[in-house]
N, C-alpha and C positions, 0 to 999 in steps of 0.2 A: 510411491505415494509422497505427497508433499508434507513436509514437517515445518512447524513454526518454532522458531527459537526466539524467545523474548529475553533480552539482556538488559538488566538494570545496571547502569554505570554512573560513576561520578560525572557531573556535567563539566567535563574538561576535555579538550581536544586530544590530549595524550591517551586518555582511557579509551576514547572512540577509536583512535588510530591503532591501539593495541588489539582491540577486538576485531576490527576489520582486517588487520594484518594476520591474525590467527586464521580467519576464514580464507584469506587469500593464500596463505601457506598450505592449507589443506586442499586447495584447488576444488572446493565444493561447488556443486551446481546451484548457484544462487538464482532464484526466480525473481525475488523482490527484496528490497532493503529500504527501510525507513527509520528515521530517528526523530525523536521529539521529546519535549519535557514531560514529566509525570506530575502527579499531584503532590509529590514531595519536593520542596525547593532544593536545588542543587543536584537533582538526580534526573538522568535521561533514560529513555527506553529505546533501545535499538531492536527493531523487529526484523528478522531475517526469515524469508520463506525459502526452504531448501527442497530441491527435488532429489531426495535421497531416502535411504532406509531409516527406520527408527533407531537401529543400533548405531549407525553412523552419526545421526543427530545427537544421540545420547553421549557418544564419545566426544563429540565436538563441544557439547555443553559442559562436560567435565573439564576439558582443556580450558575453556573460556572462564570457568569458575576460578581457576588458578591465577588469572591475570590480575595485576595491580589495577585498582580502579573499578573492577567489576564487583558489584554488590550481590547480585543474584542472577541465576540463569534458569529459565523454565523452558522446557521442551515438550511439545505435544503434537500429535498428528493434526493436520489442518482440519480433518473431518470432525475432530473432537473440540473444535473451537469455532469462533466467529472471526472472519477476516473481511476487511473492507479496504477499498482503494478509492482515491479521489482523482477525478479527471476534470480538466478545463479544456473545452473544445471551442475554437473560434470557427464560426460557420458563416459562409456567405448567405446573406438574407435579403433577397430582393423583396420589394414591397408586395409583389405578386405571390410570394411563398411564405409570408409571415405567419399566416394562420395555420398553414400546414406544418411549418416548423414548430410552432407552439404546441400543436396537437401531438407531435412526436415527443416533445419534451415532457408533456403531461403524462403520456403513456409510460415513460421511463422515470417519472418523478424527478426530472431534472429541473434545474432552476436557471433562468436567464439572469446573469450577474452583471452584464454590461451590454449596452445596445447602442449601435450607431445606425444611420440610415441604410448602410449596406452590409453590416455584419453584426452577429450576436456572439457573445461569449457565454457558453453554457457550462454549468457545473453539475456533475453527477457523481454519486457514490454508489458503491456496490462491489460485488465480486469482480475479479478480472474478466470473467466470461460475460458478465452482465454489461460491463463497460465496453467491451469489444462489440457486443450486439448493438449497443447504443451508437457507437461510432459507425458501424455498418449502416444503421438506419439513417444517419446523417449524411452519408456519402453523396446521396443524390442532390443535396443542396450545395455541395462544394465545401469541403473542409479546408480551411486556410492554415490551421495550426492546432496541434494537440500537445498538452502537457499533462502527464500522468505522474502521480505520486506513488511511492511504494505502498504495499499493503501493510496495514497494522492489524494485529490479531490478539485476541484474548481467549483463554480456554473457557469452555461453557461452564455455567454455574451448575454444580451437581444437583440432581433431584433429591429431595428429602426422602 
């Protein structure tokens, strides 16, 4: 089962290097990794999705918590949270297929973010499987390039 590990760390390269180094030393099966700023100035969030047991993820979280520059580590099963990924896909778009391509984008709630006479760049967010399904739906148009970001995740809000 996939586990999400959310690591709040000082926004400095050395803290990030220490955290990633710890993951590398443990040779953990990383499915996705993403880093970005948080709502707190000077603090970044490193989100790592691991294909491992809950016990292994918890042990990893304890080791990460001991590192200099790490402020907090949260670990939760991916099923107990919400995870989303971003993808940009450059698609060949002949004039003949514009309407059909836009229909596929609408079906997947994707957005055209750039357009030229012969290509579109489309943005989509969702789970990894949702993005893969969207990419498969676009294959018939001719995919020119794909850029996917790692998943970010948050634990679900507990019910009152």
